[in-house]
Structure formats: structure tokens, C-alpha cells
C-alpha positions in Angstrom: -45.4 120.9 259.6 -46.9 123.0 262.2 -45.9 126.7 262.2 -46.9 129.5 264.6 -48.1 133.0 263.9 -47.4 135.0 267.2 -47.8 138.5 265.9 -51.2 138.7 264.4 -53.1 138.8 267.6 -51.6 141.5 269.8 -53.0 139.8 273.0 -50.6 137.2 272.7 -47.5 138.9 272.8 -48.8 141.1 275.7 -50.0 138.2 277.6 -46.9 136.6 277.2 -45.0 139.5 278.4 -47.2 140.0 281.6 -46.3 136.4 282.7 -42.6 137.8 282.7 -39.2 137.1 281.2 -38.9 133.3 282.3 -42.2 132.6 280.4 -41.3 134.7 277.3 -37.9 132.5 277.1 -39.8 129.1 277.7 -42.9 129.7 275.5 -40.8 130.9 272.3 -38.1 128.1 272.9 -41.2 125.6 272.8 -42.8 127.1 269.9 -39.5 127.1 268.0 -38.5 123.6 269.0 -42.2 122.1 267.9 -41.3 124.0 264.4 -37.7 122.6 264.3 -39.0 119.2 264.9 -41.3 119.7 261.8 -44.3 117.9 263.7 -47.2 116.9 261.3 -50.8 118.0 262.6 -51.5 114.7 264.1 -48.2 114.7 265.9 -48.6 118.1 267.3 -52.2 117.2 268.6 -51.2 113.9 270.1 -48.4 115.7 272.0 -49.6 118.9 273.0 -53.6 118.5 272.7 -56.1 120.7 270.9 -59.4 121.3 272.7 -62.0 123.8 271.5 -62.4 126.8 274.0 -66.3 127.3 274.7 -67.3 130.9 275.1 -70.5 132.5 275.7 -72.1 134.5 273.2 -71.2 137.8 274.7 -67.6 137.0 274.5 -67.7 136.3 270.7 -69.7 137.1 267.6 -71.5 135.0 264.9 -68.9 133.7 262.4 -65.8 134.4 264.7 -63.1 131.8 264.2 -63.2 129.4 266.9 -60.5 129.2 269.6 -58.5 126.2 270.8 -56.2 125.5 273.8 -52.7 123.5 273.5 -50.5 123.3 276.4 -46.9 122.1 277.4 -44.9 122.1 280.6 -41.7 124.3 280.4 -38.4 123.3 281.7 -39.2 125.3 285.0 -42.3 123.0 285.6 -44.7 125.7 284.6 -47.7 124.8 282.5 -48.3 126.9 279.7 -51.8 126.9 278.1 -52.1 128.7 274.7 -55.4 129.9 273.0 -54.9 129.5 269.4 -56.8 129.8 266.0 -56.7 127.8 263.0 -54.7 125.6 261.6 -54.9 127.6 258.4 -52.8 125.4 256.4 -50.2 124.6 258.5 -50.3 128.0 260.6 -51.5 128.3 264.1 -52.2 131.7 265.2 -51.4 132.1 268.9 -54.1 134.5 270.7 -53.3 134.3 274.3 -51.2 132.6 276.6 -51.9 131.6 280.5 
């Protein structure tokens, strides 16, 4: 079952807050819904995607954990893309949202 860690990477919460209260509500509601539905990894990837973020060498360092994108459309019609690391076991560490 997929779980989310939204506190390890401080950039996630600050990027989410920058998008405003509607985004905060929609993103947290979706992440909680994914956890409530107890999605297995394959189901999560099929529904939300999981694509590697390609960074130039100036934006990262050797041995850095790779980042991946997944996305969803909130009830308002806004598409949210979340950059994340993992999975570590069943935990996805959310890094930033746009």
C-alpha cells in the first residue's frame, strides 16, 4: 500500500502553501484518498504515473536520490504535479508540488 511522507522534504509543504489554500486542501485530500484506498504500487503508477525527473548535473550531486513525477487533477480542474523520491518500502517522500 502506498503511503506518503510530506514532512521530510521541507520544500514540499512550502511549495504547496505557495499555491494557496485550495491547493493545500485538494492535494492533501488526494494523498489521503490514495492511502485510504490502499493502492498497491502498480495500481498507483497506472493511475497517477511515475516518470523520472531529469536534472542537469548542476542541480544534483553524485549519489543523490532520483526524483520522479506523479500527477492528478483536483476537483477544481487544476492539475497538480508532485516531485517525489522513493518508494522506500511503500513510502513515497514528496519533495515539491507545482
